[in-house]
C-alpha positions as a Markdown table, in Angstrom:
| # | Residue | x | y | z |
|---|---|---|---|---|
| 1 | Unk | 83.2 | 74.3 | 86.0 |
| 2 | Unk | 80.0 | 76.1 | 86.5 |
| 3 | Unk | 79.3 | 79.7 | 85.3 |
| 4 | Unk | 78.9 | 80.9 | 88.9 |
| 5 | Unk | 82.5 | 79.9 | 89.6 |
| 6 | Unk | 83.9 | 81.7 | 86.6 |
| 7 | Unk | 81.9 | 84.9 | 87.0 |
| 8 | Unk | 82.6 | 85.2 | 90.8 |
| 9 | Unk | 86.3 | 84.4 | 90.5 |
| 10 | Unk | 86.9 | 86.7 | 87.5 |
| 11 | Unk | 85.1 | 89.5 | 89.3 |
| 12 | Unk | 87.3 | 89.2 | 92.3 |
| 13 | Unk | 90.5 | 88.9 | 90.3 |
| 14 | Unk | 88.0 | 90.1 | 89.4 |
| 15 | Unk | 89.2 | 89.7 | 89.6 |
| 16 | Unk | 92.0 | 87.4 | 89.6 |
| 17 | Unk | 94.8 | 82.3 | 90.6 |
| 18 | Unk | 99.3 | 75.6 | 92.5 |
| 19 | Unk | 101.3 | 73.3 | 90.8 |
| 20 | Unk | 104.8 | 71.9 | 91.2 |
| 21 | Unk | 106.2 | 74.4 | 88.7 |
| 22 | Unk | 108.6 | 76.8 | 90.3 |
| 23 | Unk | 108.9 | 80.5 | 89.3 |
| 24 | Unk | 111.9 | 81.0 | 87.0 |
| 25 | Unk | 112.9 | 84.4 | 88.4 |
| 26 | Unk | 115.3 | 84.6 | 91.4 |
| 27 | Unk | 113.6 | 84.4 | 94.8 |
| 28 | Unk | 114.6 | 87.2 | 97.2 |
| 29 | Unk | 114.7 | 85.9 | 100.8 |
| 30 | Unk | 113.4 | 88.4 | 103.4 |
| 31 | Unk | 116.0 | 89.0 | 106.2 |
| 32 | Unk | 115.0 | 87.5 | 109.6 |
| 33 | Unk | 113.0 | 89.6 | 112.0 |
| 34 | Unk | 115.2 | 91.6 | 114.4 |
| 35 | Unk | 114.9 | 92.1 | 118.1 |
| 36 | Unk | 112.7 | 95.1 | 119.0 |
| 37 | Unk | 114.6 | 98.4 | 118.6 |
| 38 | Unk | 113.7 | 102.0 | 119.0 |
| 39 | Unk | 112.9 | 103.6 | 115.6 |
| 40 | Unk | 113.3 | 107.3 | 115.2 |
| 41 | Unk | 111.7 | 107.6 | 111.8 |
| 42 | Unk | 108.5 | 109.6 | 111.6 |
| 43 | Unk | 105.3 | 108.1 | 110.3 |
| 44 | Unk | 105.8 | 110.1 | 107.1 |
| 45 | Unk | 109.3 | 108.8 | 106.7 |
| 46 | Unk | 108.3 | 105.2 | 107.2 |
| 47 | Unk | 105.4 | 105.6 | 104.7 |
| 48 | Unk | 107.9 | 107.0 | 102.2 |
| 49 | Unk | 110.1 | 104.0 | 102.7 |
| 50 | Unk | 107.3 | 101.5 | 102.2 |
| 51 | Unk | 106.0 | 103.4 | 99.2 |
| 52 | Unk | 109.5 | 103.3 | 97.7 |
| 53 | Unk | 109.2 | 99.5 | 97.6 |
| 54 | Unk | 106.0 | 99.4 | 95.6 |
| 55 | Unk | 106.2 | 97.7 | 92.2 |
| 56 | Unk | 106.2 | 100.3 | 89.5 |
| 57 | Unk | 105.4 | 99.3 | 85.9 |
| 58 | Unk | 103.8 | 100.4 | 82.7 |
| 59 | Unk | 102.7 | 97.0 | 81.6 |
| 60 | Unk | 102.8 | 93.5 | 83.1 |
| 61 | Unk | 102.4 | 90.0 | 81.6 |
| 62 | Unk | 102.1 | 86.9 | 83.9 |
| 63 | Unk | 101.1 | 83.3 | 83.8 |
| 64 | Unk | 100.0 | 81.3 | 86.9 |
| 65 | Unk | 98.9 | 77.8 | 87.8 |
| 66 | Unk | 95.8 | 78.2 | 90.0 |
| 67 | Unk | 93.2 | 76.5 | 92.1 |
| 68 | Unk | 89.8 | 78.1 | 92.2 |
| 69 | Unk | 87.6 | 77.0 | 95.1 |
| 70 | Unk | 84.0 | 78.1 | 95.4 |
| 71 | Unk | 82.2 | 76.9 | 98.5 |
| 72 | Unk | 84.3 | 73.7 | 98.6 |
| 73 | Unk | 84.1 | 73.0 | 94.8 |
| 74 | Unk | 87.6 | 73.1 | 93.4 |
| 75 | Unk | 89.0 | 73.5 | 89.9 |
| 76 | Unk | 92.6 | 73.6 | 88.7 |
| 77 | Unk | 93.3 | 76.0 | 85.8 |
| 78 | Unk | 95.9 | 78.1 | 84.2 |
| 79 | Unk | 95.6 | 81.9 | 84.2 |
| 80 | Unk | 97.2 | 84.4 | 81.9 |
| 81 | Unk | 97.2 | 87.9 | 83.2 |
| 82 | Unk | 98.0 | 91.2 | 81.5 |
| 83 | Unk | 97.9 | 94.6 | 83.1 |
| 84 | Unk | 98.3 | 98.2 | 81.8 |
| 85 | Unk | 98.9 | 100.4 | 84.9 |
| 86 | Unk | 95.8 | 102.0 | 86.2 |
| 87 | Unk | 93.9 | 101.3 | 82.9 |
| 88 | Unk | 93.3 | 97.6 | 82.1 |
| 89 | Unk | 93.3 | 94.1 | 83.6 |
| 90 | Unk | 92.9 | 91.3 | 81.2 |
| 91 | Unk | 92.6 | 87.6 | 82.3 |
| 92 | Unk | 92.3 | 84.4 | 80.3 |
| 93 | Unk | 91.4 | 81.2 | 82.2 |
| 94 | Unk | 92.3 | 77.9 | 80.5 |
| 95 | Unk | 91.7 | 74.3 | 81.4 |
| 96 | Unk | 93.3 | 71.0 | 80.3 |
| 97 | Unk | 96.8 | 72.2 | 80.9 |
| 98 | Unk | 96.2 | 75.4 | 79.0 |
| 99 | Unk | 94.7 | 73.8 | 75.9 |
| 100 | Unk | 91.2 | 75.1 | 76.1 |
| 101 | Unk | 90.1 | 78.6 | 77.2 |
| 102 | Unk | 87.0 | 78.6 | 79.3 |
| 103 | Unk | 86.7 | 82.2 | 80.2 |
| 104 | Unk | 88.1 | 85.7 | 79.5 |
| 105 | Unk | 87.8 | 88.9 | 81.4 |
| 106 | Unk | 88.5 | 92.6 | 80.6 |
| 107 | Unk | 88.4 | 95.0 | 83.5 |
| 108 | Unk | 88.8 | 98.7 | 83.4 |
| 109 | Unk | 88.1 | 101.4 | 86.0 |
| 110 | Unk | 84.6 | 101.8 | 84.4 |
| 111 | Unk | 83.5 | 98.3 | 83.4 |
| 112 | Unk | 83.7 | 94.6 | 83.8 |
| 113 | Unk | 83.3 | 92.3 | 80.8 |
| 114 | Unk | 83.5 | 88.5 | 80.9 |
| 115 | Unk | 83.1 | 85.8 | 78.2 |
| 116 | Unk | 82.0 | 82.4 | 79.5 |
| 117 | Unk | 82.8 | 79.9 | 76.7 |
| 118 | Unk | 81.3 | 77.0 | 78.6 |
| 119 | Unk | 77.8 | 78.5 | 78.6 |
| 120 | Unk | 78.2 | 80.7 | 75.4 |
| 121 | Unk | 77.3 | 83.8 | 77.4 |
| 122 | Unk | 78.9 | 87.1 | 78.2 |
| 123 | Unk | 78.7 | 89.7 | 80.9 |
| 124 | Unk | 78.9 | 93.4 | 80.4 |
| 125 | Unk | 78.5 | 95.5 | 83.6 |
| 126 | Unk | 79.7 | 98.7 | 85.1 |
| 127 | Unk | 82.6 | 98.4 | 87.6 |
| 128 | Unk | 80.0 | 98.9 | 90.4 |
| 129 | Unk | 78.8 | 95.3 | 89.7 |
| 130 | Unk | 81.8 | 94.2 | 91.9 |
| 131 | Unk | 80.1 | 95.6 | 95.0 |
| 132 | Unk | 77.8 | 92.6 | 95.1 |
| 133 | Unk | 80.9 | 90.8 | 96.2 |
| 134 | Unk | 83.0 | 93.3 | 98.1 |
| 135 | Unk | 83.0 | 96.7 | 99.9 |
| 136 | Unk | 82.5 | 99.9 | 97.9 |
| 137 | Unk | 85.9 | 101.1 | 98.9 |
| 138 | Unk | 87.4 | 98.6 | 96.5 |
| 139 | Unk | 88.2 | 100.2 | 93.2 |
| 140 | Unk | 90.3 | 99.3 | 90.1 |
| 141 | Unk | 93.5 | 100.4 | 91.7 |
| 142 | Unk | 92.7 | 98.2 | 94.7 |
| 143 | Unk | 92.4 | 95.1 | 92.4 |
| 144 | Unk | 95.6 | 96.0 | 90.6 |
| 145 | Unk | 97.5 | 96.3 | 93.9 |
| 146 | Unk | 96.2 | 93.0 | 95.2 |
| 147 | Unk | 97.3 | 91.2 | 92.0 |
| 148 | Unk | 100.8 | 92.7 | 92.0 |
| 149 | Unk | 101.8 | 92.5 | 95.6 |
| 150 | Unk | 101.5 | 96.2 | 96.3 |
| 151 | Unk | 100.1 | 98.0 | 99.3 |
| 152 | Unk | 96.8 | 99.6 | 98.6 |
| 153 | Unk | 97.5 | 103.3 | 97.9 |
| 154 | Unk | 94.5 | 104.8 | 99.7 |
| 155 | Unk | 95.6 | 103.3 | 103.0 |
| 156 | Unk | 99.2 | 104.5 | 102.8 |
| 157 | Unk | 98.4 | 107.8 | 104.6 |
| 158 | Unk | 99.2 | 109.4 | 107.9 |
| 159 | Unk | 95.6 | 108.8 | 109.0 |
| 160 | Unk | 96.5 | 105.1 | 109.3 |
| 161 | Unk | 98.0 | 103.5 | 112.4 |
| 162 | Unk | 101.5 | 102.4 | 111.8 |
| 163 | Unk | 103.4 | 100.1 | 114.2 |
| 164 | Unk | 106.7 | 98.2 | 114.2 |
| 165 | Unk | 107.2 | 94.8 | 115.8 |
| 166 | Unk | 110.5 | 92.9 | 115.5 |
| 167 | Unk | 111.6 | 94.9 | 112.5 |
| 168 | Unk | 108.4 | 94.5 | 110.5 |
| 169 | Unk | 105.5 | 97.0 | 110.1 |
| 170 | Unk | 101.7 | 96.8 | 110.5 |
| 171 | Unk | 99.5 | 99.4 | 108.9 |
| 172 | Unk | 95.8 | 99.5 | 110.0 |
| 173 | Unk | 92.8 | 101.6 | 110.3 |
| 174 | Unk | 89.2 | 102.2 | 109.2 |
| 175 | Unk | 87.8 | 103.9 | 106.1 |
| 176 | Unk | 84.1 | 104.3 | 106.3 |
| 177 | Unk | 82.7 | 100.8 | 106.9 |
| 178 | Unk | 85.9 | 99.1 | 105.9 |
| 179 | Unk | 88.5 | 97.9 | 108.5 |
| 180 | Unk | 92.0 | 97.3 | 107.0 |
| 181 | Unk | 95.2 | 95.7 | 108.2 |
| 182 | Unk | 98.4 | 95.3 | 106.1 |
| 183 | Unk | 101.5 | 93.3 | 107.3 |
| 184 | Unk | 104.9 | 94.0 | 105.8 |
| 185 | Unk | 108.0 | 91.7 | 105.8 |
| 186 | Unk | 111.6 | 92.8 | 106.3 |
| 187 | Unk | 111.9 | 93.6 | 102.6 |
| 188 | Unk | 109.2 | 96.2 | 103.2 |
| 189 | Unk | 106.8 | 94.3 | 100.9 |
| 190 | Unk | 103.3 | 93.2 | 101.8 |
| 191 | Unk | 102.9 | 89.7 | 103.2 |
| 192 | Unk | 99.2 | 90.0 | 104.1 |
| 193 | Unk | 96.3 | 92.3 | 103.3 |
| 194 | Unk | 93.1 | 92.1 | 105.4 |
| 195 | Unk | 89.9 | 94.0 | 104.5 |
| 196 | Unk | 86.8 | 93.5 | 106.7 |
| 197 | Unk | 83.3 | 95.0 | 106.3 |
| 198 | Unk | 81.4 | 93.6 | 109.3 |
| 199 | Unk | 78.3 | 95.6 | 108.6 |
| 200 | Unk | 77.8 | 93.9 | 105.2 |
| 201 | Unk | 79.3 | 90.5 | 106.2 |
| 202 | Unk | 82.2 | 90.8 | 103.7 |
| 203 | Unk | 85.9 | 89.9 | 104.3 |
| 204 | Unk | 89.0 | 89.6 | 102.1 |
| 205 | Unk | 92.3 | 88.2 | 103.1 |
| 206 | Unk | 95.3 | 88.1 | 100.6 |
| 207 | Unk | 98.5 | 86.3 | 101.5 |
| 208 | Unk | 101.7 | 86.6 | 99.6 |
| 209 | Unk | 104.6 | 84.1 | 99.6 |
| 210 | Unk | 108.2 | 84.7 | 98.8 |
| 211 | Unk | 109.1 | 87.6 | 96.5 |
| 212 | Unk | 111.1 | 87.4 | 93.3 |
| 213 | Unk | 113.0 | 89.9 | 91.2 |
| 214 | Unk | 111.2 | 91.7 | 88.5 |
| 215 | Unk | 113.3 | 94.3 | 86.7 |
| 216 | Unk | 114.4 | 96.6 | 89.6 |
| 217 | Unk | 111.7 | 95.6 | 92.0 |
| 218 | Unk | 110.0 | 92.6 | 93.5 |
| 219 | Unk | 106.9 | 90.6 | 92.6 |
| 220 | Unk | 105.2 | 87.8 | 94.6 |
| 221 | Unk | 105.9 | 84.2 | 93.6 |
| 222 | Unk | 102.6 | 83.0 | 95.2 |
| 223 | Unk | 99.3 | 84.6 | 96.0 |
| 224 | Unk | 96.3 | 83.4 | 97.9 |
| 225 | Unk | 93.0 | 85.2 | 98.0 |
| 226 | Unk | 90.3 | 84.2 | 100.5 |
| 227 | Unk | 86.9 | 86.0 | 100.3 |
| 228 | Unk | 83.7 | 85.8 | 102.3 |
| 229 | Unk | 80.6 | 87.6 | 101.2 |
| 230 | Unk | 77.8 | 86.7 | 103.6 |
| 231 | Unk | 77.5 | 82.9 | 103.1 |
| 232 | Unk | 79.6 | 82.6 | 99.9 |
| 233 | Unk | 83.2 | 81.7 | 100.1 |
| 234 | Unk | 85.8 | 82.0 | 97.3 |
| 235 | Unk | 89.4 | 80.9 | 97.6 |
| 236 | Unk | 92.1 | 81.4 | 94.9 |
| 237 | Unk | 95.6 | 80.0 | 95.1 |
| 238 | Unk | 98.1 | 81.1 | 92.5 |
| 239 | Unk | 101.7 | 80.2 | 91.7 |
| 240 | Unk | 103.3 | 82.4 | 89.1 |
| 241 | Unk | 105.3 | 80.5 | 86.5 |
| 242 | Unk | 106.2 | 83.4 | 84.3 |
| 243 | Unk | 106.3 | 87.2 | 84.9 |
| 244 | Unk | 107.5 | 90.0 | 82.5 |
| 245 | Unk | 107.4 | 93.7 | 83.2 |
| 246 | Unk | 107.2 | 96.6 | 80.7 |
| 247 | Unk | 106.7 | 94.4 | 77.7 |
| 248 | Unk | 104.3 | 94.9 | 74.7 |
| 249 | Unk | 100.8 | 93.6 | 75.6 |
| 250 | Unk | 97.4 | 93.5 | 74.0 |
| 251 | Unk | 94.0 | 92.8 | 75.3 |
| 252 | Unk | 92.0 | 90.8 | 72.8 |
| 253 | Unk | 88.3 | 90.6 | 73.7 |
| 254 | Unk | 85.7 | 89.8 | 71.0 |
| 255 | Unk | 82.4 | 88.3 | 71.9 |
| 256 | Unk | 81.2 | 85.6 | 69.4 |
| 257 | Unk | 78.0 | 86.5 | 67.7 |
| 258 | Unk | 76.2 | 83.3 | 68.9 |
| 259 | Unk | 76.9 | 84.3 | 72.6 |
| 260 | Unk | 74.0 | 85.7 | 74.6 |
| 261 | Unk | 74.1 | 88.5 | 77.2 |
| 262 | Unk | 73.9 | 87.3 | 80.8 |
| 263 | Unk | 72.1 | 89.2 | 83.5 |
C-alpha cells in the first residue's frame, strides 16, 4: 500500500472503511415506502423529527472490515475507529487480518496527524490541509457525521429545500460553492449524502446500508464513501463488525523517534 493511499484515505475519513463478517447488533429494517400522502407538518416540525433521529453519543468505538480503492488500486484492511463527540477522531488501519498496523490518524477540529509505518514518516498539519481534497465547507463535525450516519448539522435548517416522496424525505440546497442533497429512509435516517463543488471539481457521495441498534439509537451497518477531487478518485467500502457507544476510549498517538516529518 503506497503512502498516497494511506494519506488520502485517512484525510477523508479523514478521514475514514467488506468482508463476509456480519454485524453482531440487531438490524432494524426500514418500513416500506408508502403511497404519496399529504403531510401537514411544517418544515420546522419535519426538521425537528429528523434531528430527533440523529445518533447522540459521548464516545464511540467501532471496528470495520474495509476496502480502500485509490484510482483503481485496491487494498483490503481492518479499521479501528474511536470518536469523542466533537473533539477527536482516532483511526488505526491494520493489514494481514489485523496483525500489523500500517497507519494511524488523530483528527481534531484544529489538526490532522498521521503516522505511516510503511514509510516511517508522519504528517502534522492544520485541519485546513483537508481542503486539498474537499470543499472548505467540510469541517470536523461534517466528518464525524459522515462516519456515524448522521445528517450534517449545518444543512438541517429552514434555508434548505425539504420535500417528501413516498414517505421519505429529501433535503437539498446550496451553501456558498457547495451543492448538497441528503436522502432519508422511512426510519428517518440518512441513506445517502451528496456534496458537489462544481467550481473546484470536487464531489463526495456517501451511501449507508441497513441500520442496526446502538443503545437507544441507530448506527449504519455498512458505509461507502466515493470521492472525486479533479482527476483523483478515492472509494472506501466499510462493513462494521463491532460497535460500542459511550464506552471508555483512549487515543494513543506517539511518533517513533526514527520517523521523519512528511511535507
